[in-house]
C-alpha positions as CSV (number, residue, x, y, z in Angstrom):
1,M,6.0,-35.8,216.7
2,T,6.1,-36.6,213.0
3,A,8.1,-38.6,210.5
4,P,8.4,-39.4,206.8
5,V,7.5,-42.9,205.5
6,T,9.2,-44.8,202.7
7,L,7.7,-47.9,201.3
8,S,9.9,-49.8,198.9
9,G,9.2,-52.8,196.7
10,L,6.3,-54.1,198.9
11,N,4.8,-57.3,197.8
12,H,2.5,-59.5,199.9
13,W,0.8,-62.8,199.2
14,F,-1.9,-64.6,201.1
15,G,-1.3,-68.1,199.8
16,T,-1.5,-67.7,196.1
17,Y,-3.4,-64.4,196.2
18,Q,-1.2,-61.3,195.7
19,A,-2.6,-58.5,197.9
20,L,0.2,-56.0,197.3
21,D,2.0,-55.7,194.0
22,D,5.2,-53.7,193.9
23,I,4.2,-50.8,196.2
24,N,6.6,-47.9,196.2
25,L,5.5,-44.7,198.0
26,E,7.1,-41.7,199.7
27,I,5.1,-39.9,202.4
28,A,6.4,-36.6,203.7
29,A,6.6,-35.8,207.4
30,G,3.3,-34.1,208.4
31,E,1.5,-35.1,205.2
32,Y,-2.1,-36.3,205.3
33,V,-2.4,-39.2,202.8
34,T,-5.5,-41.2,202.0
35,L,-5.4,-44.7,200.6
36,L,-8.4,-44.9,198.3
37,G,-9.9,-47.8,196.5
38,P,-12.7,-50.4,196.3
39,S,-12.9,-53.4,198.7
40,G,-10.2,-55.9,198.0
41,C,-7.8,-53.4,196.4
42,G,-5.1,-53.8,199.1
43,K,-5.4,-50.5,201.0
44,T,-6.2,-52.1,204.4
45,T,-3.4,-54.7,203.8
46,L,-1.0,-51.8,203.1
47,L,-2.1,-50.0,206.3
48,S,-1.6,-53.3,208.3
49,V,2.0,-53.6,206.9
50,L,2.6,-49.9,207.9
51,G,1.3,-50.7,211.4
52,G,3.3,-53.9,211.8
53,F,0.3,-56.2,212.0
54,I,1.4,-57.9,208.7
55,A,5.0,-58.6,207.7
56,P,5.3,-58.1,204.0
57,S,6.5,-61.0,201.8
58,E,9.0,-58.7,200.1
59,G,10.1,-55.1,200.5
60,S,10.8,-52.6,203.3
61,V,9.1,-50.1,205.5
62,M,11.1,-47.1,206.7
63,I,9.7,-44.6,209.2
64,G,11.8,-41.6,210.2
65,G,14.8,-43.2,208.4
66,R,14.6,-46.4,210.5
67,D,13.8,-49.8,209.1
68,M,10.6,-50.9,210.7
69,T,9.8,-53.8,208.3
70,R,10.0,-56.6,211.0
71,V,9.4,-54.5,214.1
72,A,6.4,-55.4,216.2
73,P,3.4,-52.9,216.3
74,A,4.0,-52.0,220.0
75,K,7.6,-51.0,219.2
76,R,6.8,-48.8,216.2
77,P,6.3,-45.0,216.3
78,T,2.8,-45.6,215.0
79,T,-0.7,-45.8,216.4
80,T,-3.7,-47.3,214.6
81,M,-7.2,-45.9,215.0
82,F,-9.9,-48.5,213.9
83,Q,-13.5,-48.0,212.8
84,D,-15.0,-49.5,215.9
85,Y,-13.0,-47.2,218.3
86,A,-12.6,-50.1,220.9
87,L,-13.1,-47.8,223.9
88,F,-13.2,-49.5,227.3
89,P,-16.8,-49.2,228.6
90,H,-15.9,-49.3,232.3
91,M,-13.3,-46.5,232.1
92,S,-13.9,-42.8,232.0
93,L,-12.9,-40.8,228.9
94,R,-9.8,-39.6,230.8
95,E,-8.8,-43.1,231.6
96,N,-9.5,-44.3,228.0
97,V,-7.3,-41.5,226.6
98,G,-4.6,-42.1,229.1
99,F,-4.5,-45.9,228.7
100,G,-1.6,-46.0,226.4
101,L,0.4,-43.7,228.6
102,R,-0.4,-45.9,231.6
103,M,1.0,-48.9,229.7
104,A,4.1,-46.9,229.0
105,G,4.6,-46.4,232.7
106,M,3.6,-42.8,233.0
107,G,2.5,-41.6,236.4
108,R,-1.2,-40.9,237.0
109,A,-1.0,-37.2,237.5
110,E,1.0,-36.7,234.3
111,R,-1.1,-39.0,232.2
112,D,-4.3,-37.3,233.5
113,R,-2.9,-34.0,232.5
114,K,-2.0,-35.2,229.0
115,A,-5.4,-37.0,228.6
116,D,-7.2,-33.8,229.6
117,A,-5.2,-31.8,227.1
118,Q,-6.0,-34.2,224.3
119,L,-9.7,-34.2,225.2
120,S,-9.7,-30.4,225.1
121,L,-8.1,-30.7,221.6
122,V,-11.0,-32.7,220.3
123,G,-13.7,-30.5,222.0
124,L,-14.4,-32.8,225.0
125,G,-12.5,-31.1,227.7
126,D,-15.6,-30.8,230.0
127,D,-16.5,-34.5,229.6
128,A,-13.4,-36.2,230.9
129,G,-15.3,-38.0,233.7
130,K,-18.0,-39.4,231.5
131,R,-18.1,-43.1,230.2
132,P,-18.3,-44.0,226.5
133,H,-21.9,-45.0,226.7
134,E,-22.9,-41.4,227.5
135,L,-21.5,-40.2,224.2
136,S,-22.8,-40.0,220.6
137,G,-21.0,-41.8,217.8
138,G,-19.1,-38.7,216.7
139,Q,-18.0,-38.0,220.3
140,R,-16.7,-41.6,220.7
141,Q,-14.8,-41.1,217.5
142,R,-13.1,-38.0,219.0
143,V,-12.2,-39.9,222.1
144,A,-10.5,-42.6,220.0
145,L,-8.6,-39.9,218.1
146,A,-7.5,-38.3,221.4
147,R,-6.3,-41.7,222.7
148,A,-4.3,-42.3,219.5
149,L,-2.7,-38.9,219.7
150,A,-2.0,-39.0,223.4
151,V,1.0,-41.4,222.9
152,E,2.5,-38.9,220.4
153,P,3.0,-41.2,217.5
154,D,5.2,-40.2,214.5
155,V,2.6,-41.6,212.2
156,L,-1.2,-42.1,212.9
157,L,-2.9,-44.8,210.9
158,L,-6.7,-44.5,210.4
159,D,-8.7,-47.5,209.1
160,E,-12.1,-46.3,207.8
161,P,-12.5,-44.1,211.0
162,L,-15.6,-42.4,209.8
163,G,-17.4,-45.3,208.2
164,A,-19.9,-45.9,211.1
165,L,-21.1,-42.3,211.1
166,D,-24.1,-40.8,209.3
167,L,-23.5,-38.5,206.3
168,K,-23.9,-35.2,208.1
169,L,-21.7,-36.2,211.0
170,R,-19.1,-37.8,208.8
171,R,-18.7,-34.5,206.9
172,A,-18.4,-32.5,210.1
173,M,-15.8,-35.0,211.4
174,Q,-13.8,-34.8,208.1
175,D,-13.4,-31.0,208.8
176,E,-12.4,-31.7,212.4
177,L,-9.9,-34.4,211.5
178,K,-8.1,-32.2,209.0
179,A,-8.0,-29.3,211.4
180,I,-6.6,-31.4,214.2
181,Q,-4.0,-32.9,211.9
182,R,-2.8,-29.5,210.9
183,H,-2.7,-28.5,214.6
184,V,-0.6,-31.4,215.8
185,G,1.5,-31.9,212.6
186,T,1.5,-35.7,212.8
187,T,1.8,-37.7,209.6
188,F,-1.7,-39.2,208.9
189,V,-2.3,-42.2,206.7
190,H,-6.1,-42.7,206.3
191,V,-7.8,-45.7,204.5
192,T,-11.2,-45.0,202.9
193,H,-13.4,-46.1,200.0
194,D,-15.2,-42.8,200.0
195,Q,-14.0,-40.5,197.2
196,E,-15.5,-37.3,198.6
197,E,-14.0,-38.1,202.0
198,A,-10.6,-38.5,200.4
199,M,-10.8,-35.2,198.5
200,A,-12.1,-33.4,201.6
201,I,-9.2,-34.2,203.9
202,A,-6.1,-35.4,202.0
203,D,-3.0,-33.5,201.0
204,R,-2.5,-36.4,198.6
205,I,-4.6,-39.3,197.4
206,V,-3.2,-42.7,196.6
207,V,-5.7,-44.6,194.4
208,M,-5.3,-48.4,194.6
209,N,-6.5,-51.2,192.5
210,A,-5.8,-55.0,192.6
211,G,-2.9,-54.4,195.0
212,R,-1.2,-51.7,192.9
213,I,-1.0,-48.0,193.0
214,E,-2.9,-46.7,190.0
215,D,-2.4,-43.0,190.7
216,H,-1.3,-40.6,193.4
217,G,-1.2,-36.9,193.7
218,A,-3.1,-33.8,194.9
219,P,-6.9,-34.3,195.0
220,A,-7.6,-31.7,192.3
221,R,-5.0,-33.3,189.9
222,I,-6.3,-36.8,190.5
223,Y,-9.9,-35.7,189.8
224,R,-9.2,-33.4,186.8
225,Q,-6.3,-35.2,185.2
226,P,-6.3,-38.9,186.3
227,A,-3.4,-41.1,185.2
228,S,-5.5,-44.1,184.3
229,L,-9.0,-45.0,183.2
230,F,-9.6,-46.8,186.6
231,A,-8.6,-43.7,188.5
232,A,-10.8,-41.6,186.3
233,D,-13.8,-43.8,186.9
234,F,-13.3,-44.3,190.6
235,M,-13.0,-40.6,191.3
236,G,-16.6,-39.8,190.6
237,E,-19.0,-40.0,187.7
238,M,-17.6,-40.0,184.2
239,N,-18.8,-40.0,180.6
240,H,-17.1,-42.4,178.3
241,I,-16.9,-41.6,174.6
242,P,-15.2,-43.9,172.1
243,V,-12.5,-42.2,169.9
244,Q,-9.8,-43.0,167.5
245,V,-6.4,-41.4,168.0
246,T,-4.5,-40.7,164.7
247,E,-1.4,-38.8,163.8
248,H,-3.7,-35.9,162.7
249,G,-5.7,-35.7,165.9
250,V,-8.4,-37.4,167.9
251,E,-11.4,-38.5,165.8
252,T,-14.6,-38.2,167.9
253,P,-18.3,-38.4,167.1
254,F,-18.2,-34.5,167.3
255,G,-15.3,-34.1,164.9
256,R,-11.5,-34.1,165.0
257,L,-10.0,-32.6,168.2
258,Q,-6.4,-31.4,168.7
259,L,-5.4,-32.4,172.2
260,P,-1.8,-32.2,173.4
261,A,-2.2,-35.0,175.9
262,A,-3.6,-37.6,173.5
263,P,-2.1,-41.1,173.8
264,K,-0.5,-43.2,171.1
265,C,-2.5,-43.9,167.9
266,G,-5.3,-46.4,168.1
267,P,-8.7,-46.8,169.7
268,G,-9.3,-45.0,172.9
269,T,-11.7,-43.7,175.4
270,L,-12.4,-40.0,175.9
271,C,-13.5,-39.2,179.5
272,L,-15.5,-36.1,180.4
273,R,-16.9,-35.2,183.8
274,P,-20.7,-34.3,183.9
275,E,-19.9,-30.9,185.4
276,A,-17.5,-30.1,182.5
277,I,-20.4,-30.2,180.0
278,G,-22.0,-26.8,179.6
279,T,-24.2,-24.7,177.3
280,T,-21.9,-21.7,177.1
281,D,-19.2,-21.3,174.5
282,A,-16.0,-23.3,175.3
283,Q,-13.0,-24.6,173.4
284,I,-14.6,-27.9,172.4
285,T,-18.0,-27.8,170.7
286,L,-20.1,-30.9,171.1
287,G,-23.0,-29.6,169.1
288,P,-26.8,-29.9,169.7
289,A,-28.1,-32.5,172.0
290,R,-31.6,-33.6,172.9
291,V,-32.7,-33.7,176.6
292,R,-33.9,-37.2,177.4
293,D,-34.7,-36.4,181.0
294,A,-33.6,-34.0,183.8
295,A,-33.8,-33.8,187.6
296,F,-33.2,-31.0,190.1
297,F,-30.4,-31.9,192.7
298,G,-30.2,-28.5,194.5
299,T,-26.7,-27.6,193.5
300,H,-27.2,-28.7,189.9
301,I,-29.6,-30.1,187.3
302,R,-28.6,-33.7,186.3
303,A,-29.6,-34.3,182.7
304,H,-29.2,-37.1,180.2
305,L,-28.4,-35.7,176.8
306,V,-28.4,-37.5,173.4
307,P,-26.0,-35.7,171.0
308,N,-27.3,-35.2,167.4
309,A,-23.8,-36.3,166.2
310,A,-24.0,-39.6,168.2
311,P,-27.6,-40.7,168.7
312,D,-26.5,-44.0,170.3
313,L,-24.5,-42.1,173.0
314,V,-26.1,-40.7,176.2
315,L,-24.1,-38.1,178.1
316,I,-24.7,-37.1,181.7
317,A,-24.4,-33.4,182.3
318,H,-24.6,-31.3,185.5
319,L,-26.1,-28.0,184.4
320,P,-26.6,-24.8,186.5
321,P,-29.7,-25.0,188.7
322,V,-31.4,-22.1,187.0
323,D,-33.7,-23.2,184.2
324,M,-35.0,-26.8,184.2
325,P,-34.8,-28.1,180.6
326,A,-37.8,-30.1,179.4
327,T,-37.7,-33.5,177.8
328,G,-37.1,-33.1,174.1
329,D,-35.4,-29.7,174.4
330,V,-32.3,-29.2,172.3
331,L,-29.3,-27.7,173.9
332,V,-26.0,-26.7,172.2
333,I,-23.3,-28.2,174.5
334,S,-19.6,-27.7,174.8
335,A,-16.6,-28.5,177.1
336,G,-13.2,-27.0,177.9
337,A,-10.2,-28.8,176.5
338,D,-8.6,-29.0,179.9
339,T,-11.5,-31.1,181.2
340,I,-10.9,-33.9,178.8
341,S,-8.8,-37.0,179.5
342,I,-8.1,-39.7,176.8
343,F,-6.9,-43.2,177.5
344,S,-5.8,-45.9,175.1
345,K,-8.1,-48.8,174.8
346,E,-6.6,-51.8,176.6
347,P,-6.1,-54.8,174.3
């Protein structure tokens, strides 16, 4: 089962505090969407509105073409999977997964068959008789996922489902979540504050800030060509370089650049990812820079560079992990034009 979702004109206030500010979003059937943003940005409130746990102050929620704005959670074609999993400790895994089917009136033989099938889907087919306390954190997370999918929701809502796992297990579960979503074809809406997690699993990322949608699109586009300075900064490390946009080009500490995507004339901020700075010839020459310090990170060398053309500026660069530069070395650095984003300075 799967369905599209349409959110139109959603606003919500908690007293005088506006948690959602004019949210408009289309989610395609079978799409994996992540709501990404810092604490307090509104992503969990939006998920709660989708699940029916909060009725929005204004706006509508359509699921599969039906108006679900005021429909109770139990009567929606959605299931929510929470971070704490909320498994029943006195029940077997089979009984936990079949609980929702039991509440729906399904007979024991049929619900056991469906529960076993879902446990097999998440790699726990041989453990149906175990209790939750016999499992690791990652295994309990899989049981919670199997239970959520057993009732065949049109839309599965995931609220920080991997937040309690350690880094290695979280990355493994990211791969499994995406593989399972592709297999079942259900629409997934996943809340996280982890940028790497969002990029690893999402078909589309929705970046939220102060109750608003700052940007949304494919992970590669959001990362490489963000629509706002907030989205640029939130999606990983970023160098900020002050510039002045004129009718003749972009005046930078490294000279005048001709960039087709430059904003209106006036002061601005040029954003450049650390991995976009290199020592090989590229379209944009940044000139010589002195190495202030450098550290080996396995996949790259992280260096702080002070450009000769801007001695008050310190750039972070991720260089190939081949030759470790020494403090005081001078490197000639450059960047590709397609790696640069420029935003007008806010008044």
